[in-house]
Phi, psi and omega in degrees: 000138181278161176300321181299315179297318180293317181294323180291339181276347179288135180273023181234162177067213182278349178274112188271352179087026180263161177228160183263106181253006185265046181282142181287157177292140182254345179211170187266016181267109182233039176285164180301319180295318178299315181295319179295316180294319179296319178296315180299314179296320179296317179292325176297317179296318180297319179295319177298318178297318178297322176296319178296318179297317179300318179297315179297321178292315181297324180279352179079012183294318182295316180296322180292322177294319180296316177299319179296318179296324186260009183299325182291345180273001183259008179205162174069212183296322181298322178295318180291330175294311182292335176280349180087015182274350183247153171226180184299320183293327180283342180267348179287145180289000000 
């Protein structure tokens, strides 16, 4: 599972916890049995992903990746931008 998938599953911050279920059909078999089996397989995959996300959250893996990604915003010009101390004129060369 990618970091993006895990982060999107978190119900906090900008990640709202949504998933993309609007995938197009790949073949022409649309019998009741085919649809039921596809639904069952999809829900099994989704449940496995949720378990993986829960494990990553519990182990703190997502938070450490997130902190690493945002580390540059905690010092220098980026910090003053996020604090609101900078404007466009102060950032021009």
